[in-house]
C-alpha positions as CSV (number, residue, x, y, z in Angstrom):
1,M,-9.4,-11.0,73.2
2,E,-13.0,-11.1,71.7
3,A,-12.9,-12.7,67.9
4,A,-13.6,-9.5,65.7
5,T,-16.9,-9.1,64.3
6,T,-18.8,-6.9,61.9
7,K,-20.8,-4.6,63.8
8,C,-23.6,-2.7,63.4
9,R,-22.7,0.8,62.7
10,C,-25.3,2.5,64.3
11,G,-23.8,5.6,66.4
12,L,-20.4,4.3,65.5
13,E,-19.8,7.8,63.4
14,A,-20.3,9.9,66.0
15,E,-18.1,7.7,69.2
16,L,-15.2,7.8,66.3
17,E,-15.4,11.5,66.2
18,K,-15.0,11.8,69.5
19,V,-12.1,9.4,69.7
20,L,-10.5,11.4,66.9
21,A,-10.6,14.5,68.5
22,A,-9.3,13.2,72.0
23,H,-6.4,12.2,69.8
24,E,-6.0,14.6,66.6
25,G,-2.9,15.3,66.0
26,K,-1.1,12.9,68.2
27,K,0.5,10.5,65.5
28,E,1.9,8.2,68.5
29,D,-1.2,7.8,69.1
30,L,-2.3,5.8,66.0
31,I,-2.5,2.3,67.3
32,E,-4.6,3.6,70.2
33,V,-7.0,4.9,67.8
34,L,-6.7,1.6,65.0
35,Y,-7.8,-0.6,68.2
36,W,-10.6,1.2,69.0
37,V,-11.7,1.4,65.1
38,Q,-11.3,-2.7,64.8
39,K,-12.9,-3.6,68.4
40,N,-16.3,-1.4,67.3
41,Y,-16.1,-2.0,63.4
42,G,-14.5,-5.2,63.6
43,Y,-12.2,-4.2,61.0
44,V,-10.6,-1.3,59.7
45,P,-12.8,-0.1,57.0
46,K,-11.0,2.6,54.1
47,E,-13.3,4.9,54.4
48,V,-12.5,5.5,58.5
49,Q,-8.4,4.9,57.5
50,V,-8.8,8.2,55.3
51,V,-10.5,10.4,58.3
52,I,-7.9,9.0,60.9
53,S,-5.0,10.2,57.9
54,E,-6.8,13.5,57.7
55,K,-8.1,14.3,61.6
56,M,-4.6,12.8,63.0
57,K,-2.1,14.5,60.4
58,V,-0.6,10.9,59.3
59,P,-0.2,9.8,55.6
60,L,-3.0,7.3,54.6
61,S,0.5,5.5,54.1
62,T,1.4,4.9,56.9
63,V,-2.3,4.3,58.7
64,Y,-1.9,1.5,56.1
65,D,1.4,0.5,57.1
66,V,0.4,0.2,60.6
67,I,-2.7,-2.3,59.7
68,T,-1.0,-4.5,57.5
69,F,2.2,-4.5,59.7
70,Y,0.0,-6.1,63.2
71,H,-1.8,-9.2,63.1
72,L,-4.3,-7.6,64.9
73,F,-5.5,-5.2,62.3
74,S,-8.1,-6.6,59.5
75,L,-8.8,-4.4,56.6
76,K,-11.7,-7.1,55.7
77,P,-14.6,-7.9,58.4
78,K,-14.4,-11.1,60.1
79,G,-16.3,-13.9,60.8
80,K,-18.4,-14.7,64.2
81,Y,-15.5,-17.3,64.6
82,E,-12.4,-16.7,63.2
83,I,-10.2,-20.2,63.4
84,S,-6.2,-19.7,63.0
85,V,-4.6,-22.3,62.4
86,C,-0.6,-22.6,63.8
87,N,1.6,-22.6,61.1
88,G,4.6,-22.8,63.5
89,T,7.3,-25.2,63.1
90,A,6.2,-27.8,65.6
91,C,2.6,-27.4,63.9
92,H,3.7,-27.5,60.6
93,L,5.5,-31.0,60.8
94,R,2.4,-32.3,62.8
95,G,0.5,-32.2,59.9
96,A,-1.1,-27.8,60.2
97,P,-1.3,-28.0,56.7
98,F,-3.5,-30.9,56.0
99,I,-5.7,-29.3,58.5
100,L,-6.0,-26.0,57.2
101,K,-6.7,-27.8,53.8
102,S,-9.5,-29.5,55.9
103,F,-10.7,-26.1,57.1
104,E,-10.7,-24.6,53.7
105,K,-12.4,-27.6,52.2
106,E,-15.5,-28.2,54.9
107,L,-16.1,-23.6,54.9
108,G,-15.3,-23.4,51.4
109,I,-12.5,-20.1,51.9
110,K,-8.8,-19.5,51.7
111,P,-6.8,-17.7,54.3
112,Q,-7.7,-14.4,55.2
113,D,-11.1,-15.0,53.9
114,T,-14.2,-14.8,55.6
115,T,-17.6,-17.0,54.7
116,G,-20.7,-15.2,52.7
117,D,-22.3,-15.5,55.7
118,N,-20.1,-13.8,57.8
119,M,-20.1,-16.6,60.0
120,F,-16.0,-18.4,59.5
121,S,-12.9,-16.4,58.8
122,L,-10.0,-18.4,58.1
123,G,-6.4,-17.5,59.1
124,L,-2.5,-18.6,59.9
125,I,-0.9,-17.6,62.9
126,R,3.0,-18.0,62.8
127,C,3.4,-19.8,66.1
128,L,0.6,-20.0,69.4
129,G,3.2,-20.9,71.7
130,A,1.9,-24.6,72.3
131,C,4.4,-26.9,70.4
132,A,3.8,-29.4,73.3
133,V,0.4,-30.4,72.3
134,A,1.0,-29.3,68.1
135,P,-0.8,-29.2,65.8
136,N,-3.0,-26.6,67.6
137,I,-5.3,-24.3,66.3
138,S,-7.6,-20.7,68.0
139,I,-11.2,-20.4,67.8
140,N,-11.6,-16.7,68.8
141,S,-8.2,-16.5,70.3
142,E,-9.2,-19.9,72.8
143,P,-6.2,-22.5,71.5
144,H,-6.9,-26.0,71.2
145,G,-4.4,-28.3,70.9
146,R,-3.9,-32.1,69.5
147,M,-5.7,-31.1,66.7
148,E,-6.3,-33.6,63.7
149,P,-8.0,-33.3,60.4
150,E,-11.5,-35.6,61.0
151,L,-12.0,-32.8,63.7
152,V,-12.4,-30.4,61.7
153,T,-16.1,-31.3,60.5
154,K,-17.3,-31.9,64.0
155,I,-16.2,-28.3,64.8
156,V,-17.0,-26.5,62.3
157,K,-21.1,-28.7,63.1
158,A,-20.4,-27.9,66.7
159,L,-20.1,-23.9,65.8
160,K,-23.2,-23.2,64.0
161,E,-25.1,-25.1,66.4
162,K,-23.7,-23.0,68.9
163,S,-24.4,-20.0,66.6
164,K,-28.3,-21.0,65.7
165,L,-29.0,-21.9,69.9
166,A,-27.0,-18.4,70.3
167,D,-29.7,-16.9,67.6
168,C,-32.5,-18.7,69.6
169,I,-32.1,-16.9,72.4
170,E,-31.2,-13.1,71.4
C-alpha cells in the first residue's frame, strides 16, 4: 500500500458524503469507510470522525477505538516518506534501538511524529517478518534489511534528493 500522506482536500467532502451515503447506518462497514478516509485524506481528521459517527450511527468512541487499534489508521497526517523501524525481537536484539535513535537525531522527531515540512514520518512496527535480515526498516511499506545506524544519513539524504527530483518533474 502506498504511504499515507496529507492530500489536497479539494472535493473530498462531496466524495465523503457519497461514501457515507452508501454505508449509512451500516456499522459493519466502519473499517471500509475509515480505510477510504485514510487513503484519501492521508489520516482520519477529528471532524471527519464526527461526521462518520453521526452518519453511520456509531458512537464516536467506537470510531476512535477502531482508528487507534489498527496500525493502518492515523490520527495525524503522515509524511511523504513513512519510515518505520522494526522492533521485533530479532531486530531489537540486532540494533533496532540504535537505528531508531539515528533516525530521531537525523529527522529531529520522535516515533509517531512527522517533520514540519511533511516530508518524513517516523514509526515503529512490531515485526516485519524478515528476521533473517534483521534489523529491518520499511520506507512507504517497502522493507529494507540489514540496516545499520551509519546508513540513516545516506537514506534521508537520498529520499530528500528523490523528492527534489520529483518536484522538478511535476
